Steps between C-alpha positions, in 0.01 A plus 500: 500500500528154360484193717857415408623841621314455828642150536849624420475769768380239749788271403749782559354569844502131589862470390588800714313350795689173458826687549387639836503318829169401656536787746575736211184393319299538820653840568420635153147361504266399221361852461841628393560204272165578334611861457828379350307285255295802392817704452650225286179469297505876447861488383420221255200696369712808455769311309240336276328833435829667405581218259153518344543876454838442334353242263201722422738780405688264267172389339393863461832586333468200270145600404624851426781364281261269313255787445783719371618226263146437375450870426813515289444165326499522122292228341 
């Protein structure tokens, strides 16, 4: 995970915490906020991985098309 993804997850948790009352923050506890941050980081990782897979498939298809064109190229 990149530092920016970790920071983004922390920012989301901190924004969520800021919307809670002091007693709400105390009730939830730091342990659960840490768990929430890990869940958010995991979600970000998953989204990034899916996008990388999608792009890799596009690159693979492009390479296949280029190979096919090169094989049929008449010089």
